[in-house]
C-alpha positions in Angstrom: 10.4 17.9 16.9 6.7 18.6 16.4 6.3 16.2 13.1 3.9 16.3 10.5 0.1 15.8 11.6 -2.7 14.3 9.6 -5.6 12.2 10.3 -6.4 8.7 8.9 -9.7 7.1 7.7 -10.9 4.4 5.4 -8.5 1.7 6.3 -8.4 -1.2 3.7 -6.3 -4.2 3.1 -6.2 -7.4 1.3 -3.9 -10.4 2.0 -3.8 -13.8 3.4 -6.6 -14.8 5.6 -7.4 -10.9 5.6 -9.9 -10.5 2.7 -11.2 -7.0 3.6 -11.2 -4.6 6.5 -14.7 -5.8 7.8 -13.4 -9.4 8.2 -9.8 -8.3 9.3 -10.8 -5.8 11.8 -11.6 -8.3 14.7 -8.5 -10.4 13.8 -6.2 -7.2 14.0 -7.7 -6.3 17.2 -7.1 -9.6 18.6 -10.5 -10.8 19.1 -10.6 -13.5 16.4 -7.6 -15.7 15.6 -5.9 -15.2 12.2 -6.0 -18.1 10.0 -4.1 -18.5 6.7 -5.8 -18.4 3.5 -5.0 -17.4 0.0 -5.7 -13.8 -1.0 -8.5 -13.7 -3.6 -7.8 -10.6 -5.8 -11.0 -9.5 -7.5 -10.9 -7.6 -11.1 -10.9 -4.0 -10.9 -14.7 -2.9 -11.2 -13.6 0.7 -11.5 -12.0 -0.1 -15.0 -13.9 -0.7 -18.4 -13.6 -4.1 -19.7 -10.9 -3.1 -22.2 -8.7 -1.9 -19.5 -9.7 -4.6 -17.2 -8.4 -7.4 -19.5 -4.9 -5.5 -19.5 -4.3 -5.6 -15.9 -2.1 -8.0 -14.0 -2.3 -9.2 -10.4 -0.4 -6.1 -9.1 -2.6 -3.6 -10.4 -5.7 -5.5 -9.5 -4.2 -5.9 -6.0 -3.5 -2.2 -5.6 -6.8 -1.0 -7.0 -8.8 -3.4 -4.9 -7.3 -1.9 -1.8 -7.4 1.8 -3.0 -11.0 1.3 -4.2 -12.1 -0.1 -0.8 -10.4 2.8 1.1 -12.0 5.4 -0.8 -15.4 4.0 -0.4 -15.0 3.7 3.3 -13.8 7.0 3.7 -16.8 8.4 1.6 -15.0 10.7 -0.7 -15.0 11.0 -4.4 -11.9 9.3 -5.8 -11.3 12.1 -8.4 -10.8 14.6 -5.7 -7.7 12.7 -4.0 -4.1 13.2 -4.6 -2.5 9.7 -4.7 0.7 8.0 -3.3 1.2 4.4 -4.5 4.2 2.7 -2.8 5.8 -0.7 -4.1 8.9 -2.6 -3.4 8.7 -5.0 -6.4 6.3 -3.2 -8.8 4.9 -5.7 -11.3 7.7 -8.4 -11.2 5.8 -11.0 -13.6 5.5 -8.4 -16.3 9.2 -7.3 -16.0 10.2 -11.0 -15.6 8.5 -11.6 -19.0 9.8 -8.8 -20.7 13.2 -10.0 -19.8 12.5 -13.6 -21.0 11.2 -12.0 -24.4 14.6 -10.0 -24.5 16.6 -13.0 -23.8 15.0 -15.1 -26.7 16.3 -14.8 -30.3 13.0 -14.0 -31.8 11.4 -12.4 -28.3 8.9 -9.7 -28.7 7.6 -7.5 -26.2 3.9 -6.5 -26.5 2.9 -2.9 -25.9 0.7 -3.9 -23.0 3.5 -5.6 -21.4 5.6 -2.5 -21.8 3.1 -0.1 -20.3 2.5 -2.5 -17.3 6.1 -2.7 -16.6 6.5 0.9 -15.2 6.6 1.5 -11.6 3.3 4.0 -11.8 1.2 1.4 -13.6 -1.2 1.0 -10.6 -1.3 4.7 -10.3 -2.0 5.1 -14.1 -4.9 2.5 -14.0 -6.1 4.4 -10.8 -6.2 7.8 -12.8 -8.1 6.1 -15.7 -10.8 4.3 -13.4 -11.2 7.3 -11.3 -11.2 9.9 -14.0 -8.7 11.7 -11.9 -6.2 14.5 -13.0 -5.0 15.0 -9.5 -1.1 15.0 -8.6 0.1 11.3 -8.1 3.5 10.0 -6.9 4.6 6.4 -7.1 7.4 5.4 -4.7 9.8 2.3 -4.4 12.2 1.9 -1.6 12.9 -1.9 -1.0 11.7 -3.2 2.2 11.0 0.5 3.4 8.5 1.4 0.7 5.7 1.3 3.0 7.2 3.8 5.5 8.5 6.0 2.9 5.2 6.3 1.3 3.2 6.8 4.3 5.7 9.7 5.1 5.3 11.3 1.5 1.8 11.0 1.7 1.5 12.8 5.3 3.9 15.4 4.1 1.5 16.3 1.1 -1.5 16.4 3.6 0.4 18.7 6.1 2.2 20.7 3.6 -0.5 21.6 1.2 -3.6 20.8 3.2 -5.1 18.4 0.6 -6.5 14.9 1.2 -4.3 12.0 -0.1 -5.0 8.5 -0.9 -2.1 6.2 0.2 -1.8 2.5 -1.2 1.1 0.4 -0.4 1.0 -3.2 -2.2 3.5 -6.0 -3.5 3.2 -9.3 -5.0 5.6 -12.3 -5.4 8.3 -11.9 -8.2 8.6 -14.8 -10.7 11.4 -16.8 -12.3 15.0 -15.7 -11.9 13.9 -12.5 -10.1 12.1 -14.4 -7.2 15.2 -15.2 -5.1 16.7 -11.4 -5.7 13.8 -10.3 -3.4 11.6 -13.1 -1.9 8.1 -12.1 -1.3 5.8 -14.8 -0.1 2.4 -13.6 -1.0 0.3 -10.6 -2.4 -0.6 -8.0 0.2 -2.1 -4.4 -0.2 -3.3 -1.8 2.1 -4.7 1.6 1.6 -6.1 4.6 3.5 -7.2 8.1 3.1 -5.1 10.8 4.8 -6.8 14.3 5.4 -5.7 17.5 7.2 -8.8 17.7 9.5 -11.0 14.9 11.1 -13.9 13.7 9.0 -16.8 11.4 9.8 -14.7 8.5 8.7 -11.6 9.3 10.7 -10.2 6.6 12.8 -7.2 8.4 14.5 -4.7 11.2 14.2 -1.1 10.6 13.2 2.0 12.5 14.0 4.7 11.5 12.0 8.4 12.0 12.7 11.5 11.3 10.6 14.4 10.7 13.1 18.1 9.9 12.8 19.3 6.4 14.0 18.1 3.1 13.1 14.8 1.5 14.4 14.6 -0.6 17.6 13.6 -4.2 17.3 10.0 -4.4 18.6 8.2 -7.6 18.8 5.0 -7.7 16.9 2.3 -10.7 16.5 2.3 -9.8 12.6 6.1 -10.1 12.1 5.9 -13.4 10.2 3.5 -11.7 7.6 5.7 -8.5 7.8 8.8 -10.5 6.8 6.8 -12.1 3.9 5.9 -8.9 2.0 7.3 -5.4 2.4 3.7 -4.0 2.2 2.6 -5.9 5.1 4.8 -3.9 7.4 1.7 -1.9 7.5 0.1 -4.3 9.7 1.1 -2.7 13.1 -0.6 0.5 12.2 -3.6 -1.3 10.9 -3.9 -3.3 14.2 -3.8 -0.2 16.2 -6.6 1.4 14.1 -8.5 -1.8 14.5 -8.0 -1.8 18.3 -8.7 2.0 18.9 -5.5 2.0 20.8 -3.0 4.9 21.3 0.4 3.9 20.7 3.7 4.8 19.0 5.2 2.6 16.0 8.5 2.6 14.5 9.8 1.5 11.1 13.4 1.6 9.7 13.9 4.2 6.9 16.8 3.5 4.7 20.0 2.7 6.4 20.4 5.4 9.0 17.1 6.6 10.0 13.6 5.7 11.4 10.0 6.8 11.0 8.2 7.2 14.2 4.4 7.4 14.1 2.1 8.4 17.2 -1.3 7.0 16.9 -4.1 9.0 18.7 -7.5 7.4 18.3 -10.2 9.9 17.5 
């Protein structure tokens, strides 16, 4: 099986002890020890003040990673198709809406309502980037990163277009929190292209295969268990190290995603 082939550049991330690619690259490559520290999520500079005030943590998290990836890749944001992947969406907003609905005199504000949809981050990205390019928002529980990466690569390979891919998740709140424990906010993003560019870090070959993924040890296992989007860390570590490797992620209950990483 030949698989889907694309090129990856502009890696970006934001998470505990990993405040951005420049700081995280030597840590991911194993040259500097990782030290836990809270993730500081900046306001989205790409949005006008009115829209900026309406955003919550999840949207700010996604846009921070996506903006950094596009800047590092050196491409115009409005030219990119996008794939956004999140397991939880904006759980804080959904929780607040549920609290309002449970109250006798509860009211749901229009801002809460439009922030509750799963494609809220993608919508704000389109506003800030002035983009009318196609966008897909994916939710697949623990496998959201793997399915999002597969979707983005399929668009690149199938239509020959560059795609911004962003995976992100933040903790749920209130009664929702124990339903899907998420320990900390984390986001990653990258730009996938059909041909190599000046910003390309590696070529990827992706294969969707039957059968469960084998358990493989990873120095990032603890973080990966704390946030579904942090399952991306082995790929980011391979890019940081410039290492040729093959990575595998579970995909749904009976399949796996195999990604061959070939540094450029």
